[in-house]
N, C-alpha and C positions, 0 to 999 in steps of 0.2 A: 184309395182302393175302390171306393164306391163309384168314383168317376170312371175308372177303368171298366168296371162291370157294365155301366150304362153304355159306354162306347162299344163294348163287345156285343151287347144286346142289339144295338142298332145295326152293327155289321152282320150279325146272324139273321136279323129280320130282312136285310137287303138280300142275303144269299137265298133265303127261303122264297122271297118274292120273285127273284130271278128264276129259281127252279119252277115255281108255279107258272110263270109266264111261258117257259119252255114247254111245259105240259099242255097248256092251253093252245099253244101254237101247233103242237102235234095233233091235238084233238080236232080242232076246227079247220086247220089248213091242210094237213096231211091225212086227216081222218084216221088216226091211229087209236087203238084201244089203250087208254091211260088209267084204267081203274087200279091196276096193281101199283103203278108208279105213284098214283094219288094217295093210296093207302100208306105207302112208304114215306111219302112227303109229310103226311099228317103225323105219322108216328115220329118222324125225325123232329118236327116242330115241337111236338109235345115233350120229347126227351130234352131238347135244348132248353125249353121253358123251365122244365123241372130242374135241370142242372144249374141254371142261373139262379133260380129261386133258392136252391140249396146253398149256393155260394153266398147269397145275400143273408141267409139265416146264419151261416157260419160267421160271416163278418159281423153281424149284429150281436151274435153271442160273444164273439171275441171282444168287441168294443164294450159291451155291457159288462163283460168280465173284468176288463181294465177299469171301467168306471166303478165297479163294486169294490175293487181293491183300493183305488186311489180317490174315490169320491165322484159324485155326479157333476161337480163344477170343475172337473180337472182340465178340460180343454181350455177354458178361459184363463184359469189360474196358471196353467203351464205356459201358454203363449205370453202372458204378461210377465211371468218370472223367467222366461227364456229356458224352459225345461222341455226336453224332448224324451219320448219313450220309444224303445225298440224291443219288440218281442221276437224271440227266436225259438226254434224247435230243438229236438234232441241232438240234431247234427250241427247245431249252432248256425243254422241258416235263418236269415231274417225273414219273418213271415208278415210283419206289420211295422210301420213307422208312423209316428204321430204327426199332427198338423204342422208342428214347428219345422220339421224337415221338409215337408211339402212346400211351405212358404219360402224356404231357402234353397229350393231346387235340388234337394238331396234325395235320391230314390235308390235305395240299395236292397229292396225287397227281392228275395231269392238268392242274394249273395251270402257268402259265409261271413259271419260277424268277425271272426278272428283274422280274415283276409283283409277286411275293410279297415278294422282298427286292431292291429296286432297287440297293442298295449293291454287290451282287455283279457289277454291270456292269464295274467296274474290275478285278475278278479275272479275268473272262472275257476282257477285252481285254489283260490282262497288265500294266496300269499299276500294279497293286498286288499284293503277295503275300498280304496279310491285310486284313481289314476287321472292324469291330465293329458289331453291330446289337443292338437291344433288341426282344425278342419276348415278349409277355405278361409284362412287368416282369422279364424275365431278360435278362442280357447274354451274347451269344455272340460268340466269335471265329471267323471263317470263313476257311478255307483251301481252295484248289482243288488237287485232285490232278492233277499235270501229265500223267500218262500214262493217265488214265481220266476219263470224264465223271462225276466224283464231287466233291461238296462236303462238307467236314468241318466240322461245327458243334461248337465246344467251349464248354460252359457255364462262363463265368468270372465269374459273378455274385458269388460269395463273394470271389474274388481281387480283383475290382474294388472291392468294399466295403472289404476290408482295406487295399488300396493307397490308396484315398481317405482312410480314417481315418488311415493312417500319414502321408500327406502333410499332412493337416490338423493333426496333432499334432506336426509337426516344429518344433523350437525356433527362434524368431526373437529375436535380441538387438537391443534398441534403446537409444537415448539421447535424452534431452530436455534442452535447455539454453536458459536465458533470455538473449537477447542484450541487451547494454547494462545488465545488472542492476547490476553494481558501480558503474557511472558514475551510474545513476539514483538510487541510495540513498546515494551517497557523502556528500552534504551535507544529507541529510534528517534531521530529528530522530527520536527513538525512536518516537514515536507515528505519525508520517508513514511511517516505514520499515515499521512493523508493518502499517499499512493497505495499503501497496503490496504487501507480501508476501502478505497474505491475498487481495487482489484478483487478482493474477496467478497464484498457485499453485492457488487453488480450482478454476478451470476445468480445469486439467490433472489434478488429483486426481479430480474428478468424472468426467472423461472416461475415465480409466484404470479407475476402479471400475465404471463402466457397461459397459465392454467386457471386464472381467476381466483387466486387465493388471497384473502385479506391478510396483510402482514403489518403488525404493529411492534415497534421497538419497545422492549421492556428494560434492558440494560444495554451497555455498549456492545456486548457480544451475544445478546439473547433476544429473540423475537417470538411474539405470539402469533400463531397462524390459525385462521378460521376458514373452514371450507366445508363442503358437503361430501356425501358418500360417493357421488358420481365423480367429482373431481379427484377424490382420494384414489378411486380405482384407476383413474388415468395416470396419476403420478406413480402409483404402485406398479402399473403395467410397464413403465419404462425403468423399473428398478431404481427409482429415485436418482436419476442421472445427474442431478445437481451436485451430489456429493463429489463425483469425479471432476465436475467443472470447477468447483471451489478448490479442490486439491491441486488441480493443474494451474489455476490462477495463482495460488499461494506459492507453488514451486517456482514460477516465473519471477516472483518477488523474493525468492530465496528465504522463505519463512515456513515454519512447520505448522501452519494453521490448517485445520480440517473442519468439517461440518458434521455435527451430530443432530439428529432430528427424532422427535417422538410424536406419535399420533394415538389419541384415545378416541374410541368410537363405540357404537352399539348401545347407547343409552341417551335419554333425554335429560338426565340429571347432570346439570352443568357443574355442580360441586364435585360429583364423582369423576367427571371428565377431567377437571382441573387437577384433582389428586392423582389420577392415573397418569396424566401427562408429566407431572413432576417426578413421579416414581420411575416412569419410563426413561426420562432424560437422565436420571441418576444411573440407571442400568446401562444405557448406551455409553455414557462417559466413563463409568468405572470398568467397562469392558474394553476401554482403549480409545473410544471415540471413532469418528469417521464412519458412522453407521446409523441406521434408523431402527428404533424400537417401536413396534406396533402391537396394540392389544385391543380386543373387543371386550366389552364388559362381561366379566365372568369367564373369559377365555384365556388361552395361553399367550405368552409374549412371543412374537416372531421378530427376527432380526434380518435386516437387509444391509449389505455393504460390509464394512469391516475389512476392506482389502489392503489396508496399510498397517504396518506394525505400530503398536501403541507407542506414542512419543513420551519422552521423559518430561513430565510437566509438574511434578510436585516441587514446592518451594521449601526453603529452610523454615519459613514462617509456618507453613502447614505442618512440617515435621515437629516443630516446637509445640504447636497447639495440640497435636495428637498426643505427643509425649506427656505434656502437662495434664491432659485429660486422663490418660492412662495412669499417671502417677496418683491423681486424685482418687480414681476408682480403687487402686490398690490400697491406698491409705485408709479408705473408708470401708474396707472389707476385713473380715475376720481371718480369712485365709484365701489362697489362690490355687486353682487347679488348671493345669495347662494340658490341652488335648492336641494330639497329633492326628494326622490322617492315617487311614488304613495303609498297611504295608509302608510304614514310615521310611523316609530316605534321609540323606545327610542334611539337606536344607531344612527339612521339617525338624529333625532332632537338634541341629545346630541352633536354630532360632528358638526352640523350646528351652535349650540349656541357657542361652543368653537371657531370655525372659525370666527364668528361675533365678538367675544371678541378680537381676534388677529387683525382684521381689524380696530376695534375701537382704539386699542392701537397704531396703525399706523396713526390714525386720518383721516380715509377715511370713507365716508358715506357707510352704509351697510344695506341690508334688506334680509330677509329670506322668500322664497315662501312657505307658510304654510297654506294659506287659499284656496288652490286649490289642488285637487288630493286625498283628504281624509287623515284622521289621525286614526291610530289604537286606538281601544276603550280605553284601559288602559292608553295610552299616553294622549288621549284627556281628560280623567278624571283628570290626574295629572296636565295638563296644565290649566284646568279650575279651579282647586283648588288654583293655584298660578298665576292666570290670571293677577292680578294687578302688581305683582312683575315683571313678564315677559314683560308686555306692557310698563312699565316704562323704561326698559333697552334695549329692542329688538324691531325692526320694522318688524312685520309680514305683508306680502302683498299677494295679489292674483297674478296669472300669468299675467293678463292684466295690473295690476298696475306696475308690474316689467317691462313689455314691455315699459311702458311710461317712465321708468327711464333708459332705455337702450340707451347708446351712443356708438360712435365708439371706445372709449377707456375704456369702461366698462369691468370689469373682472367678468366672471360667473364661479362659483365653483360648480361642481356636487359632492355631498358627499354621500357615502354609495351606490352608483350605478354608472354605466358607460355607460349605453345604453339609448339613448334619448327616446325610446319607454316606458321605465320604469319611466320616470321623470315626476314630477308635473310642470315642467317649460320647456317643449319641445320646444315651440315656441321661448322662450327667448334664449335657447341654440343654436337653428338653426340659429337665426338672429345675435348672438354675434360674434364678431371678435376674442375675446380671451376667451378660455374655459379651465378650469383646472379640472382634474378628480382625486378624492381621494376615493379609494375603497379597500375593502378586499375580494371581490368575485372573483372567477375565471373568467378571461376575456372571453367575447364572441367575435365572429368574427367581427361583425360590431357595432361600437359605434353610428353611425349616425351623428357624428361631428368629426372635426379634432382638437383635443386639442393641446394647446401649452405646456402643462405639464400633464403627466400621472403618477400618483403614485398609482399603483395597487399592493398590496402585499397579495397574496392568503394565505400566511402563518400566517397572523395576525388574531387575534380573531375577531376584529371589526374595524369599521372606527374610533370609539372613541379611541381605542388603538393607531392607527396611528397618529391621531390629537394630542393626549396627548403628544406623543414624540416630536412633532413639536413645541409645545408652546414655550419652552425656546429659540429655535433657531430663530423663527420668530420675537418675541419681548419679552424681559424680563419684560416689563411693562404690559403684558397681565393680566387683572383683571378678573379671572375666579371666579364666585361666588359659594357659597356652593350649591345653587340650580342647577347651570349648571353642577357642578361636580357630583351631585347626578344623574342627567339625564344620564350623560355619564357612570357612574358606573352601572346604571340599564341596559343600552344598552349592556354593556359588560357581565353582568350577564345573560341576555337572550341569547345572541349570543353564549355563552360558555355553555349553558344549566346548569346554576348554577355552573360554573367552572369545568364541567366534560369533555368537549371536546374542541379541538382547543386552548388549553392553553399551553403557553411556559413561559420561564423565563421573556421574555419581557412583556407578558400579566400581570403578577403579579407586575412587575416593574411599569407598567402604572397604575394598580389599586392602588398601594401604593402611587403614585404621586397624584392621585385623592383624596385619603384619606387626604393627606396633604393640598389639596385645600379645604377640608371641606366636602367631600361627606359623606352622611349619609346612612349607610347600612340599618338601621331600617326603614327609610322613603322609601327607595327603595323596601324593602320587603313588606311594606304596599301597595305600588302601584301595586305590582305584585299579590296580593291575589285575588282569585276568589270570585265572588258573589255566593249566593246559586244557582241562576238559571244557572250560568255558570258551577258550579260544577255538577249540575244535568244533564245538556246537555252533558258535557264531559263524565260523567259516562255512559250515553246512547250510546255514540259513541263507547266507549271502550267495552261495552257489546255486540255490534254487530260485533266485530272483528272476522274474520275467518282465519284459518291457510291455507295460500296458499301452503306451504310446510314447512317442519321442519325449524324453524328459521326465517320464514317470515310471518308477519301478515298483512292482509288487512281489514280495517274497512270501508265499503261502507255504508254511512248514508244518506238517502234521505227523512227522516221524517220531517226535519226542517232545515232552513238556519242557518248558524253560521258565526262568524268572522274567518278570516284566522289565527288570533292569537290563537283562541281556537282549531282550527284544529291542529296547530303545537304542542300545549300543550298536546292534546290527543295522538298525535304520540309519543311525548316524554314519556308519561306515559306508552304506550304499550311497548316501548323499555326497560322499567325497569323490565319487566317480565323476569324471568330466562330463558336463552336459546334463546331469541329473538335477532336476528342480524339486522333485518330491519323491519320497520313498516311504513305502508302507510294508510293515512286517505283520503277518497274520499267523498266530500260533496259539496253542493251548498253554496257559500258565500253570504253575504248580499249586493253584488254589481252586482248580476245577472250573475255570472260566476260559472262554475263548476271547482273545484280545487282538486289538490292532494298535501298533505303535506307529505314529505318523510323524514324519519330519519333512521340513521344507527349507529351501534355500532363500525364501523370501518372496518369490514371485507368485507362488500358489499358497492360498490360505487354507492350511490343513485343518484349522479350527472349524471353519464353516463346513468342511466336508465331514468331519467327525460329528458335528452337531446335527447334521442330517440323519445320523445313525444313533442319536441320543447320547453322544459322547461330548467331549469338550477339550479345552486346553488353551494354547496360544496359537497365534498365526503360524509360527514356525515349528511348534511341537504340540501335538495333541494325541488323544488316545480314546479308545472305547473298549468296554468290557461287556461280555454277554454270556449268560448261562444258557444251558440246554440248546446249544447249537454246535455246528461243526465248522472247521476251518474253511471247507469248500463253500458252505452256505454264507459265511461271513465275508468271504472273498467276493462272492457274487453280489452281495449287498453293497460292498465297497465299490465295485465297478459301476453299479447303478447310481450311487451317490456321486461318484466322479463324473459320470455322464451328465447328471443334473447340474452339477457345479459348472461344468464347462459350457453348457447351454446358457446358463445365467451370465457367465462372463462374456460369452459371445454376444448375447443380447445387450449387455451393458456397453460393450465396445461399439456396437452398431448405433446405439442411442447417443453415444458421445462423439461419433465421427462426423 
């Protein structure tokens, strides 16, 4: 500013000198009277001198005002610390800029501050205390001085660079594990096993080498991975394409080996990273494998992959171990309480009845929480038809009654679910000292309790299948009635969509065992038949279905409330249409919630889509429930989730091509 005033002074002095020369020329050469002009010239010179002198005073006053606010040594300190000051007027026009900007060739005096740096608008309005901007490839942190029209710019370019480098070099601990590895090579000869090893390990080794990941073998099927945050962002950016590479390599060898991975990050505590990695790997594999579980310290778990159906991978040995452990827990308990999930269905109730028979065979008191949380309509009708028979042999209680029976050594069994928020006995489970989980759904991040035994097999068709396999190992004296077996068979029939999906050899073995116990398929079929009103409502839902895009149907029905069971049946019916790969039914249920029932033929993972909406389920059958929303709003949210899912799938395909 001072330099500009000096230049202007010199320019005006030249102008006055030229004018004086002209007057002298008129006086001595042309002999003109110049007295009046000379008076005007003297007056003009005096006014210009006064004007510039006033500007200098204003500048000095402004500079001294800044110095009084920020200290007399501000200039040297600000230059050393990379701090610049900008003063502005009531119109937010810049009236002065400090030496830092002059050194860096930035001159915005007279410009509007908000036009030069739009980000300061939030500072001026008070919405933010600080903001960051990039000017001429330098990063500045800007603060507004509260009691003066001053903006403070702090150069944080080096700090930002160091921070970015520190974040990028932060250690990430990972683990890679081949799912079904032992089962796949168990009966292979030496040459075949060697070929399988090379085929499935090579993609992982090449992937780690390409990205600079340190890989160390822990067991035959498990590897420790060490990388940094920068490398992690790279592998996350391609959606962990190694999963698809391993899957394709295994398919060429005609084995069902997939890859699961876990990554723990966000802390320098190596023990915490190690514990997180182990937990994440358990989550990835109990959800069916073929996926990646990622968590930052203190944050939520995020999943990638999971594009293949969970394979049947439990062994008879594992079943026997789990059964013997359960037997020991029952024997060391004073009594047992069995909890179902809310709006209990045939599978949940059938497995609960079988578990109660096992406990009775071990001569321990047992009850089932069934009078709280609701019961699915068709199950309710079947239980009402056989009310007397059930009451004579089974103790059904409310959650409050179960709480009264809870002791320190009581065992609580959660069947067909593993999350407290889904349970009809949440208060009992939270208060219990010993909790057992038996479920076939893909595991969610948080159970809400710390079980002493977790038996979650995402490859199983149903909880009834799991419990049927456990019966002979828990007690050979288990007296499973024909009615109990029929309830279990009905549950398996529904969960496999009449034996169309999620069926393996073990599924039919369990069904065969239930037939030996006396399960009646005809009675099961009668229980599952629709009434005329149900059939008419289901037909109305199917009629309103629209094609979201080829292969995907969405039926948004808001004319009438319906049961969740009817929604799932409608979705199953839509899936039977030729060419349909996924079907979604959106409607209000009879419990005041707006729900989505999702079904897939196998190519589209509806579980991942529902998880984007905070729901869950299986790859081929999933759902979400939401309060305080409308069918139209939930349908719009579903379309957004479908769009995200398709983009991720396209990205994965491009990365693997």
